[in-house]
DRENPA-3360 file (N, C-alpha, C; in nm, 2 decimals, always signed):
BEGIN
1 = XXXXXXXX = +9.61/+15.42/+9.11/+9.47/+15.46/+9.15/+9.39/+15.37/+9.22 ~ +9.33/+15.39/+9.34/+9.25/+15.29/+9.41/+9.12/+15.27/+9.34 ~ +9.07/+15.14/+9.33/+8.94/+15.11/+9.28/+8.89/+15.01/+9.37 ~ +8.76/+15.02/+9.42/+8.69/+14.93/+9.50/+8.57/+14.87/+9.43 ~ +8.54/+14.75/+9.46/+8.42/+14.69/+9.43/+8.33/+14.67/+9.55 ~ +8.22/+14.73/+9.55/+8.14/+14.73/+9.68/+8.01/+14.66/+9.65 ~ +7.96/+14.56/+9.71/+7.82/+14.51/+9.71/+7.74/+14.59/+9.79 ~ +7.62/+14.65/+9.73/+7.54/+14.74/+9.79/+7.40/+14.68/+9.81;
9 = XXXXXXXX = +7.32/+14.72/+9.92/+7.20/+14.67/+9.95/+7.20/+14.53/+10.00 ~ +7.31/+14.50/+10.08/+7.34/+14.37/+10.14/+7.42/+14.39/+10.26 ~ +7.44/+14.29/+10.35/+7.53/+14.29/+10.46/+7.63/+14.19/+10.45 ~ +7.64/+14.12/+10.32/+7.73/+14.02/+10.30/+7.78/+14.00/+10.16 ~ +7.91/+13.97/+10.16/+7.97/+13.97/+10.03/+7.89/+13.87/+9.92 ~ +7.90/+13.92/+9.79/+7.86/+13.82/+9.69/+7.70/+13.82/+9.67 ~ +7.65/+13.92/+9.74/+7.49/+13.93/+9.73/+7.48/+14.09/+9.69 ~ +7.35/+14.13/+9.69/+7.32/+14.26/+9.65/+7.38/+14.31/+9.51;
17 = XXXXXXXX = +7.40/+14.43/+9.49/+7.44/+14.48/+9.36/+7.58/+14.53/+9.36 ~ +7.67/+14.47/+9.28/+7.81/+14.52/+9.28/+7.83/+14.66/+9.20 ~ +7.91/+14.74/+9.26/+7.95/+14.87/+9.18/+8.10/+14.90/+9.20 ~ +8.15/+14.94/+9.09/+8.29/+14.99/+9.10/+8.28/+15.14/+9.16 ~ +8.38/+15.17/+9.24/+8.39/+15.30/+9.30/+8.54/+15.36/+9.28 ~ +8.55/+15.47/+9.23/+8.68/+15.54/+9.20/+8.66/+15.68/+9.26 ~ +8.76/+15.72/+9.37/+8.75/+15.85/+9.40/+8.87/+15.93/+9.34 ~ +8.85/+16.04/+9.27/+8.93/+16.10/+9.19/+8.97/+16.24/+9.23;
25 = XXXXXXXX = +9.06/+16.31/+9.17/+9.08/+16.45/+9.19/+9.00/+16.53/+9.11 ~ +8.96/+16.49/+8.99/+8.87/+16.56/+8.90/+8.83/+16.45/+8.80 ~ +8.72/+16.49/+8.72/+8.67/+16.39/+8.62/+8.75/+16.40/+8.50 ~ +8.82/+16.29/+8.46/+8.89/+16.28/+8.34/+8.80/+16.28/+8.21 ~ +8.85/+16.28/+8.10/+8.77/+16.27/+7.97/+8.66/+16.16/+7.97 ~ +8.54/+16.19/+7.93/+8.44/+16.08/+7.93/+8.48/+15.96/+7.87 ~ +8.56/+15.96/+7.76/+8.61/+15.82/+7.70/+8.68/+15.74/+7.81 ~ +8.76/+15.79/+7.89/+8.83/+15.72/+7.99/+8.73/+15.66/+8.10;
33 = XXXXXXXX = +8.62/+15.75/+8.13/+8.53/+15.70/+8.23/+8.45/+15.58/+8.17 ~ +8.41/+15.59/+8.03/+8.34/+15.49/+7.98/+8.43/+15.36/+7.97 ~ +8.56/+15.37/+7.93/+8.64/+15.26/+7.92/+8.66/+15.19/+8.05 ~ +8.67/+15.26/+8.17/+8.69/+15.19/+8.30/+8.56/+15.13/+8.33 ~ +8.44/+15.19/+8.30/+8.31/+15.12/+8.33/+8.30/+14.99/+8.25 ~ +8.34/+14.99/+8.12/+8.34/+14.87/+8.04/+8.43/+14.76/+8.10 ~ +8.55/+14.81/+8.15/+8.64/+14.72/+8.20/+8.58/+14.65/+8.34 ~ +8.53/+14.74/+8.41/+8.47/+14.69/+8.55/+8.36/+14.59/+8.51;
41 = XXXXXXXX = +8.27/+14.63/+8.42/+8.16/+14.55/+8.36/+8.05/+14.51/+8.47 ~ +8.05/+14.59/+8.56/+7.91/+14.58/+8.66/+7.81/+14.68/+8.62 ~ +7.68/+14.66/+8.67/+7.58/+14.75/+8.63/+7.62/+14.89/+8.63 ~ +7.68/+14.94/+8.74/+7.73/+15.08/+8.72/+7.88/+15.08/+8.79 ~ +7.95/+15.17/+8.74/+8.07/+15.22/+8.81/+8.05/+15.36/+8.85 ~ +8.09/+15.41/+8.97/+8.07/+15.55/+9.01/+8.21/+15.62/+9.01 ~ +8.21/+15.74/+8.98/+8.33/+15.82/+8.98/+8.29/+15.95/+9.06 ~ +8.38/+15.98/+9.16/+8.35/+16.08/+9.25/+8.47/+16.17/+9.27;
49 = XXXXXXXX = +8.46/+16.30/+9.29/+8.56/+16.38/+9.33/+8.52/+16.50/+9.42 ~ +8.60/+16.54/+9.52/+8.56/+16.63/+9.62/+8.54/+16.77/+9.55 ~ +8.45/+16.84/+9.61/+8.42/+16.98/+9.57/+8.46/+17.08/+9.67 ~ +8.49/+17.20/+9.63/+8.54/+17.30/+9.72/+8.44/+17.31/+9.84 ~ +8.49/+17.35/+9.96/+8.41/+17.36/+10.07/+8.31/+17.50/+10.05 ~ +8.19/+17.48/+10.11/+8.12/+17.60/+10.12/+8.00/+17.61/+10.01 ~ +8.00/+17.50/+9.93/+7.90/+17.49/+9.81/+7.80/+17.41/+9.86 ~ +7.70/+17.38/+9.76/+7.57/+17.31/+9.79/+7.59/+17.16/+9.80;
57 = XXXXXXXX = +7.71/+17.12/+9.75/+7.74/+16.96/+9.76/+7.89/+16.95/+9.80 ~ +7.92/+16.84/+9.85/+8.05/+16.80/+9.91/+8.14/+16.73/+9.80 ~ +8.07/+16.64/+9.72/+8.14/+16.56/+9.62/+8.05/+16.57/+9.49 ~ +8.12/+16.56/+9.38/+8.05/+16.54/+9.25/+8.05/+16.39/+9.21 ~ +7.94/+16.34/+9.16/+7.93/+16.21/+9.13/+7.86/+16.18/+9.00 ~ +7.93/+16.07/+8.93/+7.87/+16.04/+8.80/+7.86/+15.88/+8.81 ~ +7.78/+15.84/+8.72/+7.75/+15.68/+8.71/+7.76/+15.64/+8.56 ~ +7.83/+15.54/+8.53/+7.83/+15.47/+8.40/+7.80/+15.31/+8.40;
65 = XXXXXXXX = +7.71/+15.28/+8.32/+7.71/+15.14/+8.29/+7.81/+15.09/+8.20 ~ +7.82/+14.96/+8.16/+7.92/+14.93/+8.06/+7.90/+14.99/+7.91 ~ +7.78/+15.06/+7.90/+7.75/+15.12/+7.77/+7.71/+15.26/+7.76 ~ +7.67/+15.32/+7.88/+7.64/+15.46/+7.88/+7.63/+15.52/+8.02 ~ +7.63/+15.66/+8.03/+7.61/+15.73/+8.15/+7.47/+15.74/+8.18 ~ +7.43/+15.72/+8.30/+7.29/+15.73/+8.35/+7.27/+15.85/+8.44 ~ +7.14/+15.88/+8.45/+7.11/+16.02/+8.52/+7.08/+15.98/+8.68 ~ +7.05/+15.86/+8.71/+7.04/+15.82/+8.85/+7.08/+15.69/+8.88;
73 = XXXXXXXX = +7.14/+15.66/+8.99/+7.18/+15.52/+9.03/+7.18/+15.52/+9.19 ~ +7.09/+15.43/+9.24/+7.10/+15.42/+9.38/+7.20/+15.34/+9.45 ~ +7.22/+15.21/+9.39/+7.32/+15.12/+9.46/+7.47/+15.18/+9.45 ~ +7.50/+15.25/+9.33/+7.63/+15.30/+9.32/+7.65/+15.42/+9.40 ~ +7.55/+15.49/+9.44/+7.55/+15.61/+9.53/+7.59/+15.55/+9.67 ~ +7.50/+15.44/+9.71/+7.53/+15.38/+9.85/+7.65/+15.33/+9.86 ~ +7.72/+15.27/+9.75/+7.85/+15.21/+9.74/+7.95/+15.33/+9.75 ~ +7.93/+15.43/+9.69/+8.04/+15.55/+9.71/+8.03/+15.60/+9.84;
81 = XXXXXXXX = +7.91/+15.62/+9.90/+7.90/+15.68/+10.04/+7.98/+15.58/+10.14 ~ +7.94/+15.45/+10.11/+8.02/+15.35/+10.19/+8.16/+15.36/+10.19 ~ +8.23/+15.38/+10.08/+8.37/+15.39/+10.06/+8.41/+15.51/+10.13 ~ +8.34/+15.63/+10.12/+8.37/+15.76/+10.18/+8.38/+15.75/+10.33 ~ +8.28/+15.67/+10.39/+8.28/+15.67/+10.53/+8.37/+15.56/+10.60 ~ +8.39/+15.45/+10.52/+8.46/+15.33/+10.57/+8.62/+15.37/+10.56 ~ +8.65/+15.46/+10.48/+8.79/+15.50/+10.45/+8.83/+15.63/+10.53 ~ +8.73/+15.69/+10.58/+8.75/+15.83/+10.66/+8.77/+15.94/+10.56;
89 = XXXXXXXX = +8.73/+15.94/+10.43/+8.74/+16.03/+10.35/+8.63/+16.14/+10.37 ~ +8.52/+16.11/+10.43/+8.41/+16.20/+10.47/+8.34/+16.15/+10.59 ~ +8.30/+16.24/+10.67/+8.23/+16.21/+10.80/+8.09/+16.27/+10.79 ~ +7.99/+16.20/+10.84/+7.86/+16.25/+10.85/+7.79/+16.24/+10.71 ~ +7.67/+16.31/+10.71/+7.60/+16.33/+10.57/+7.69/+16.37/+10.47 ~ +7.67/+16.31/+10.34/+7.76/+16.36/+10.24/+7.64/+16.39/+10.12 ~ +7.68/+16.51/+10.06/+7.59/+16.57/+9.96/+7.66/+16.54/+9.82 ~ +7.60/+16.48/+9.74/+7.65/+16.45/+9.61/+7.58/+16.55/+9.51;
97 = XXXXXXXX = +7.66/+16.61/+9.42/+7.62/+16.68/+9.31/+7.61/+16.59/+9.19 ~ +7.50/+16.56/+9.13/+7.46/+16.47/+9.03/+7.37/+16.53/+8.91 ~ +7.36/+16.44/+8.81/+7.27/+16.49/+8.70/+7.12/+16.49/+8.75 ~ +7.09/+16.43/+8.87/+6.96/+16.43/+8.93/+6.95/+16.53/+9.05 ~ +7.04/+16.62/+9.05/+7.04/+16.73/+9.16/+7.12/+16.68/+9.27 ~ +7.11/+16.75/+9.39/+7.20/+16.70/+9.50/+7.12/+16.59/+9.58 ~ +7.20/+16.49/+9.59/+7.14/+16.36/+9.66/+7.23/+16.35/+9.79 ~ +7.17/+16.32/+9.90/+7.23/+16.32/+10.03/+7.24/+16.18/+10.07;
105 = XXXXXXXX = +7.34/+16.12/+10.12/+7.36/+15.99/+10.19/+7.39/+16.01/+10.33 ~ +7.31/+15.96/+10.43/+7.34/+15.99/+10.57/+7.37/+15.85/+10.64 ~ +7.48/+15.83/+10.71/+7.50/+15.72/+10.78/+7.42/+15.70/+10.92 ~ +7.39/+15.57/+10.94/+7.30/+15.54/+11.05/+7.38/+15.47/+11.17 ~ +7.32/+15.48/+11.29/+7.39/+15.41/+11.40/+7.40/+15.27/+11.38 ~ +7.31/+15.21/+11.31/+7.31/+15.06/+11.29/+7.40/+15.01/+11.18 ~ +7.47/+15.11/+11.12/+7.58/+15.07/+11.01/+7.52/+15.09/+10.87 ~ +7.40/+15.12/+10.86/+7.33/+15.13/+10.73/+7.36/+15.27/+10.68;
113 = XXXXXXXX = +7.31/+15.30/+10.55/+7.32/+15.43/+10.49/+7.18/+15.46/+10.45 ~ +7.13/+15.59/+10.45/+7.01/+15.63/+10.39/+7.03/+15.74/+10.28 ~ +6.97/+15.70/+10.16/+6.98/+15.80/+10.05/+6.87/+15.87/+10.03 ~ +6.86/+16.01/+10.01/+6.75/+16.09/+9.99/+6.75/+16.12/+9.83 ~ +6.65/+16.06/+9.78/+6.63/+16.08/+9.63/+6.49/+16.14/+9.59 ~ +6.49/+16.19/+9.48/+6.35/+16.24/+9.42/+6.26/+16.12/+9.40 ~ +6.14/+16.14/+9.44/+6.03/+16.03/+9.42/+6.00/+16.02/+9.28 ~ +5.99/+15.92/+9.21/+5.95/+15.90/+9.07/+5.80/+15.94/+9.04;
121 = XXXXXXXX = +5.76/+16.03/+8.95/+5.62/+16.05/+8.93/+5.56/+15.94/+8.85 ~ +5.45/+15.88/+8.91/+5.39/+15.77/+8.84/+5.26/+15.82/+8.76 ~ +5.26/+15.77/+8.63/+5.16/+15.82/+8.55/+5.09/+15.68/+8.50 ~ +4.96/+15.65/+8.52/+4.90/+15.52/+8.47/+4.92/+15.51/+8.32 ~ +4.94/+15.40/+8.27/+4.96/+15.38/+8.13/+4.90/+15.25/+8.09 ~ +4.88/+15.23/+7.96/+4.81/+15.10/+7.90/+4.93/+15.02/+7.91 ~ +4.89/+14.88/+7.94/+4.99/+14.78/+7.92/+5.01/+14.75/+7.77 ~ +5.15/+14.77/+7.73/+5.16/+14.78/+7.59/+5.14/+14.63/+7.52;
129 = XXXXXXXX = +5.10/+14.65/+7.40/+5.08/+14.53/+7.33/+5.22/+14.46/+7.31 ~ +5.22/+14.34/+7.33/+5.35/+14.25/+7.32/+5.43/+14.24/+7.44 ~ +5.40/+14.32/+7.55/+5.49/+14.32/+7.66/+5.47/+14.18/+7.74 ~ +5.34/+14.13/+7.73/+5.32/+14.00/+7.79/+5.41/+13.90/+7.73 ~ +5.42/+13.89/+7.61/+5.49/+13.79/+7.54/+5.64/+13.80/+7.58 ~ +5.70/+13.94/+7.58/+5.83/+13.96/+7.60/+5.87/+13.94/+7.75 ~ +5.78/+13.97/+7.83/+5.82/+13.94/+7.98/+5.79/+13.80/+8.02 ~ +5.70/+13.74/+7.96/+5.66/+13.60/+7.99/+5.56/+13.59/+8.11;
137 = XXXXXXXX = +5.48/+13.69/+8.12/+5.38/+13.71/+8.23/+5.28/+13.82/+8.20 ~ +5.16/+13.82/+8.24/+5.06/+13.91/+8.22/+5.06/+14.01/+8.33 ~ +5.07/+14.14/+8.28/+5.07/+14.26/+8.37/+4.92/+14.30/+8.41 ~ +4.90/+14.33/+8.54/+4.77/+14.38/+8.58/+4.75/+14.52/+8.55 ~ +4.85/+14.59/+8.58/+4.85/+14.74/+8.55/+4.99/+14.79/+8.51 ~ +5.00/+14.90/+8.45/+5.13/+14.96/+8.40/+5.14/+15.11/+8.44 ~ +5.26/+15.16/+8.48/+5.28/+15.29/+8.51/+5.40/+15.34/+8.44 ~ +5.40/+15.46/+8.39/+5.52/+15.52/+8.34/+5.59/+15.59/+8.46;
145 = XXXXXXXX = +5.72/+15.58/+8.48/+5.79/+15.63/+8.59/+5.86/+15.76/+8.59 ~ +5.83/+15.83/+8.46/+5.88/+15.96/+8.45/+6.04/+15.97/+8.39 ~ +6.08/+16.08/+8.37/+6.22/+16.09/+8.30/+6.34/+16.05/+8.38 ~ +6.33/+16.07/+8.51/+6.46/+16.04/+8.58/+6.51/+15.90/+8.56 ~ +6.41/+15.80/+8.58/+6.46/+15.67/+8.56/+6.41/+15.61/+8.44 ~ +6.30/+15.64/+8.38/+6.27/+15.60/+8.24/+6.23/+15.46/+8.23 ~ +6.15/+15.40/+8.32/+6.10/+15.27/+8.33/+5.96/+15.26/+8.31 ~ +5.92/+15.14/+8.28/+5.77/+15.11/+8.28/+5.75/+15.01/+8.39;
153 = XXXXXXXX = +5.67/+15.05/+8.49/+5.65/+14.96/+8.61/+5.52/+14.88/+8.58 ~ +5.54/+14.74/+8.59/+5.43/+14.66/+8.58/+5.40/+14.57/+8.70 ~ +5.28/+14.56/+8.75/+5.24/+14.49/+8.85/+5.19/+14.36/+8.81 ~ +5.26/+14.24/+8.86/+5.21/+14.10/+8.82/+5.12/+14.04/+8.92 ~ +5.08/+13.92/+8.89/+4.98/+13.86/+8.98/+5.02/+13.83/+9.12 ~ +5.14/+13.78/+9.14/+5.19/+13.74/+9.27/+5.35/+13.73/+9.27 ~ +5.39/+13.71/+9.39/+5.55/+13.71/+9.41/+5.60/+13.58/+9.33 ~ +5.52/+13.47/+9.32/+5.58/+13.35/+9.25/+5.60/+13.37/+9.10;
161 = XXXXXXXX = +5.50/+13.46/+9.04/+5.52/+13.49/+8.91/+5.64/+13.58/+8.88 ~ +5.67/+13.68/+8.98/+5.79/+13.76/+8.95/+5.90/+13.69/+8.96 ~ +5.93/+13.59/+9.05/+6.04/+13.51/+9.08/+6.06/+13.42/+8.95 ~ +5.96/+13.37/+8.89/+5.97/+13.28/+8.78/+6.00/+13.34/+8.65 ~ +6.01/+13.47/+8.63/+6.03/+13.55/+8.51/+6.16/+13.50/+8.43 ~ +6.14/+13.47/+8.32/+6.25/+13.44/+8.23/+6.23/+13.52/+8.08 ~ +6.24/+13.65/+8.10/+6.21/+13.73/+7.97/+6.30/+13.72/+7.85 ~ +6.24/+13.78/+7.75/+6.31/+13.81/+7.62/+6.37/+13.94/+7.63;
169 = XXXXXXXX = +6.50/+13.95/+7.68/+6.56/+14.08/+7.71/+6.57/+14.18/+7.59 ~ +6.60/+14.11/+7.48/+6.60/+14.21/+7.36/+6.47/+14.27/+7.33 ~ +6.36/+14.19/+7.35/+6.22/+14.24/+7.31/+6.18/+14.34/+7.41 ~ +6.23/+14.33/+7.54/+6.17/+14.43/+7.65/+6.23/+14.57/+7.61 ~ +6.33/+14.58/+7.54/+6.39/+14.71/+7.52/+6.29/+14.81/+7.44 ~ +6.20/+14.76/+7.38/+6.11/+14.85/+7.30/+6.00/+14.91/+7.38 ~ +5.99/+14.89/+7.50/+5.87/+14.93/+7.59/+5.90/+15.05/+7.68 ~ +6.01/+15.10/+7.70/+6.05/+15.21/+7.78/+6.20/+15.25/+7.73;
177 = XXXXXXXX = +6.23/+15.38/+7.81/+6.36/+15.44/+7.78/+6.48/+15.35/+7.83 ~ +6.45/+15.30/+7.96/+6.55/+15.22/+8.03/+6.51/+15.07/+8.03 ~ +6.40/+15.04/+8.08/+6.36/+14.90/+8.09/+6.23/+14.88/+8.17 ~ +6.22/+14.77/+8.22/+6.09/+14.72/+8.30/+6.12/+14.69/+8.44 ~ +6.04/+14.74/+8.52/+6.02/+14.70/+8.67/+5.91/+14.61/+8.68 ~ +5.93/+14.48/+8.72/+5.82/+14.40/+8.75/+5.80/+14.38/+8.90 ~ +5.68/+14.38/+8.95/+5.65/+14.39/+9.09/+5.54/+14.31/+9.13 ~ +5.53/+14.27/+9.26/+5.41/+14.21/+9.31/+5.42/+14.21/+9.46;
185 = XXXXXXXX = +5.30/+14.21/+9.53/+5.29/+14.21/+9.67/+5.36/+14.08/+9.74 ~ +5.43/+14.10/+9.85/+5.49/+13.99/+9.91/+5.39/+13.87/+9.95 ~ +5.41/+13.76/+9.93/+5.31/+13.65/+9.96/+5.30/+13.64/+10.12 ~ +5.42/+13.66/+10.19/+5.43/+13.63/+10.33/+5.51/+13.75/+10.41 ~ +5.44/+13.87/+10.44/+5.52/+13.98/+10.50/+5.59/+13.94/+10.63 ~ +5.57/+13.83/+10.69/+5.64/+13.79/+10.81/+5.78/+13.76/+10.76 ~ +5.81/+13.73/+10.64/+5.95/+13.71/+10.62/+6.03/+13.84/+10.60 ~ +5.97/+13.95/+10.63/+6.05/+14.08/+10.64/+6.05/+14.17/+10.53;
193 = XXXXXXXX = +5.97/+14.15/+10.42/+5.96/+14.24/+10.32/+5.81/+14.24/+10.27 ~ +5.77/+14.36/+10.21/+5.64/+14.39/+10.19/+5.60/+14.37/+10.03 ~ +5.70/+14.38/+9.95/+5.68/+14.37/+9.81/+5.81/+14.31/+9.74 ~ +5.79/+14.25/+9.63/+5.91/+14.19/+9.55/+5.92/+14.26/+9.42 ~ +6.04/+14.27/+9.37/+6.05/+14.32/+9.23/+6.18/+14.27/+9.15 ~ +6.18/+14.26/+9.03/+6.29/+14.24/+8.94/+6.29/+14.34/+8.84 ~ +6.42/+14.38/+8.80/+6.43/+14.49/+8.70/+6.51/+14.44/+8.58 ~ +6.48/+14.48/+8.46/+6.54/+14.44/+8.34/+6.56/+14.57/+8.26;
201 = XXXXXXXX = +6.69/+14.60/+8.23/+6.73/+14.73/+8.16/+6.82/+14.70/+8.04 ~ +6.77/+14.64/+7.93/+6.84/+14.61/+7.81/+6.88/+14.72/+7.75 ~ +6.82/+14.85/+7.76/+6.86/+14.96/+7.68/+6.98/+15.04/+7.74 ~ +7.02/+15.00/+7.86/+7.15/+15.05/+7.91/+7.26/+14.94/+7.94 ~ +7.24/+14.82/+7.86/+7.34/+14.72/+7.88/+7.33/+14.62/+8.00 ~ +7.21/+14.62/+8.07/+7.19/+14.54/+8.18/+7.07/+14.46/+8.17 ~ +7.09/+14.32/+8.13/+6.98/+14.25/+8.13/+6.89/+14.24/+8.25 ~ +6.95/+14.20/+8.36/+6.88/+14.21/+8.48/+6.97/+14.28/+8.58;
209 = XXXXXXXX = +6.92/+14.38/+8.65/+7.00/+14.45/+8.76/+6.98/+14.39/+8.88 ~ +7.07/+14.35/+8.97/+7.05/+14.27/+9.09/+6.97/+14.33/+9.19 ~ +7.00/+14.47/+9.22/+6.93/+14.54/+9.32/+6.93/+14.69/+9.27 ~ +6.82/+14.75/+9.25/+6.80/+14.87/+9.18/+6.75/+14.99/+9.28 ~ +6.84/+15.07/+9.34/+6.79/+15.16/+9.42/+6.69/+15.26/+9.35 ~ +6.72/+15.30/+9.24/+6.65/+15.41/+9.17/+6.51/+15.36/+9.14 ~ +6.49/+15.22/+9.11/+6.36/+15.18/+9.08/+6.27/+15.19/+9.21 ~ +6.32/+15.18/+9.33/+6.25/+15.19/+9.44/+6.19/+15.33/+9.47;
217 = XXXXXXXX = +6.24/+15.43/+9.40/+6.18/+15.56/+9.41/+6.05/+15.56/+9.33 ~ +6.01/+15.46/+9.26/+5.88/+15.44/+9.19/+5.81/+15.33/+9.27 ~ +5.87/+15.22/+9.31/+5.81/+15.13/+9.40/+5.75/+15.18/+9.53 ~ +5.83/+15.27/+9.58/+5.78/+15.32/+9.72/+5.64/+15.39/+9.71 ~ +5.62/+15.48/+9.62/+5.49/+15.53/+9.61/+5.38/+15.44/+9.56 ~ +5.43/+15.35/+9.48/+5.33/+15.25/+9.42/+5.27/+15.16/+9.53 ~ +5.37/+15.11/+9.62/+5.32/+15.02/+9.72/+5.28/+15.08/+9.85 ~ +5.33/+15.22/+9.88/+5.28/+15.28/+9.99/+5.13/+15.31/+9.97;
225 = XXXXXXXX = +5.09/+15.35/+9.86/+4.95/+15.38/+9.83/+4.85/+15.26/+9.85 ~ +4.91/+15.15/+9.81/+4.83/+15.03/+9.81/+4.83/+14.96/+9.96 ~ +4.94/+14.97/+10.02/+4.96/+14.91/+10.15/+4.93/+15.01/+10.28 ~ +4.92/+15.13/+10.24/+4.87/+15.23/+10.34/+4.97/+15.26/+10.45 ~ +5.11/+15.25/+10.40/+5.22/+15.28/+10.50/+5.32/+15.35/+10.42 ~ +5.38/+15.45/+10.49/+5.49/+15.52/+10.43/+5.62/+15.45/+10.43 ~ +5.64/+15.36/+10.53/+5.77/+15.29/+10.55/+5.74/+15.15/+10.51 ~ +5.84/+15.09/+10.42/+5.81/+14.96/+10.37/+5.96/+14.90/+10.33;
233 = XXXXXXXX = +5.95/+14.77/+10.31/+6.09/+14.71/+10.26/+6.07/+14.63/+10.15 ~ +6.13/+14.65/+10.05/+6.13/+14.58/+9.92/+6.23/+14.48/+9.91 ~ +6.21/+14.35/+9.86/+6.31/+14.25/+9.83/+6.31/+14.24/+9.67 ~ +6.43/+14.26/+9.62/+6.46/+14.25/+9.48/+6.51/+14.11/+9.46 ~ +6.42/+14.03/+9.40/+6.44/+13.89/+9.39/+6.51/+13.83/+9.27 ~ +6.63/+13.90/+9.24/+6.72/+13.87/+9.14/+6.80/+13.74/+9.20 ~ +6.89/+13.68/+9.12/+6.97/+13.57/+9.18/+7.07/+13.61/+9.28 ~ +7.11/+13.73/+9.29/+7.19/+13.79/+9.40/+7.11/+13.83/+9.52;
241 = XXXXXXXX = +7.00/+13.89/+9.49/+6.89/+13.94/+9.59/+6.95/+14.05/+9.68 ~ +6.87/+14.14/+9.73/+6.90/+14.24/+9.82/+6.77/+14.30/+9.86 ~ +6.78/+14.38/+9.98/+6.67/+14.45/+10.04/+6.69/+14.60/+10.05 ~ +6.58/+14.66/+10.02/+6.58/+14.81/+10.03/+6.48/+14.85/+10.11 ~ +6.52/+14.93/+10.22/+6.40/+15.00/+10.31/+6.36/+15.13/+10.24 ~ +6.24/+15.15/+10.23/+6.19/+15.28/+10.18/+6.10/+15.36/+10.27 ~ +6.11/+15.48/+10.25/+6.02/+15.56/+10.34/+5.97/+15.69/+10.24 ~ +5.85/+15.69/+10.22/+5.79/+15.80/+10.12/+5.77/+15.92/+10.19;
249 = XXXXXXXX = +5.82/+16.03/+10.15/+5.82/+16.16/+10.21/+5.76/+16.26/+10.10 ~ +5.65/+16.24/+10.04/+5.61/+16.32/+9.93/+5.70/+16.32/+9.82 ~ +5.75/+16.42/+9.78/+5.84/+16.42/+9.65/+5.97/+16.37/+9.68 ~ +6.00/+16.32/+9.79/+6.14/+16.26/+9.82/+6.11/+16.12/+9.87 ~ +6.20/+16.03/+9.85/+6.19/+15.90/+9.90/+6.34/+15.86/+9.96 ~ +6.32/+15.81/+10.08/+6.45/+15.77/+10.15/+6.47/+15.62/+10.11 ~ +6.59/+15.57/+10.08/+6.64/+15.45/+10.04/+6.75/+15.41/+10.14 ~ +6.72/+15.29/+10.22/+6.82/+15.26/+10.32/+6.87/+15.13/+10.29;
257 = XXXXXXXX = +6.99/+15.10/+10.31/+7.06/+14.97/+10.31/+7.20/+14.97/+10.36 ~ +7.26/+14.86/+10.35/+7.40/+14.83/+10.39/+7.48/+14.80/+10.26 ~ +7.62/+14.81/+10.29/+7.71/+14.77/+10.18/+7.83/+14.71/+10.24 ~ +7.91/+14.64/+10.15/+8.02/+14.57/+10.18/+8.13/+14.59/+10.08 ~ +8.25/+14.62/+10.11/+8.36/+14.63/+10.02/+8.43/+14.49/+10.01 ~ +8.43/+14.44/+9.88/+8.47/+14.31/+9.86/+8.60/+14.29/+9.78 ~ +8.63/+14.40/+9.71/+8.77/+14.41/+9.64/+8.82/+14.56/+9.66 ~ +8.96/+14.57/+9.70/+9.02/+14.70/+9.71/+9.15/+14.68/+9.63;
265 = XXXXX = +9.16/+14.74/+9.52/+9.28/+14.72/+9.44/+9.32/+14.85/+9.37 ~ +9.41/+14.83/+9.26/+9.48/+14.95/+9.20/+9.44/+14.93/+9.06 ~ +9.39/+15.05/+9.00/+9.38/+15.06/+8.85/+9.49/+15.11/+8.79 ~ +9.55/+15.05/+8.71/+9.69/+15.08/+8.64/+9.67/+15.15/+8.51 ~ +9.56/+15.16/+8.45/+9.55/+15.23/+8.31/+9.54/+15.37/+8.33;
% end
């Protein structure tokens, strides 16, 4: 069985967010899917199989972290679409049937892919007691991001503060369902990005996610309102780093980026 490792939201190997991708004839038992995801041991492993023609979607898609199945994942969706198009398994826009509804990935002439995802509903929240100590920095404001991604979004003072974070990952797990999105305005937009973020998801087994597409469904409306523009670019300032172009379209958010296959091998189990 072919298995690929794809670096998503980057145009070069060993950057962005790696995801395992397996194209199957059907979904095997959940225990097997979980075991493969644990073996791959990346933030997410994506499993997809073709659906009958004439339906609302072309492929079924599921995502697993090393410890659990998740309801939404941007980078592994981008990685799966990249595999489908680079191998000739699918041409043109691809519709994925997922736990978050039908998600569409569209190839662009410049080689990038655009994902059409639901926009996260942002609800103002109190900055929780103890989160400053757990994160290692004071938050200006806090927002709940709704059930699809289940994060607490925190705006910090500046880009330097976001980059310098060294949080207590175990302590962060008590403040939201999945984890924490820490963000700030870019210090110098001339560098090609409008805001920075880092994402910590201890409750799904990911201390720090390298580049998080799903988080940008919350970051896009947050920063579009403050910066007065629908189209923005976010830099996720993890050690691997990656960029996500966003376009806010009301209750939908477009996420665009590139991907690179770095490993193409055989799963023997």
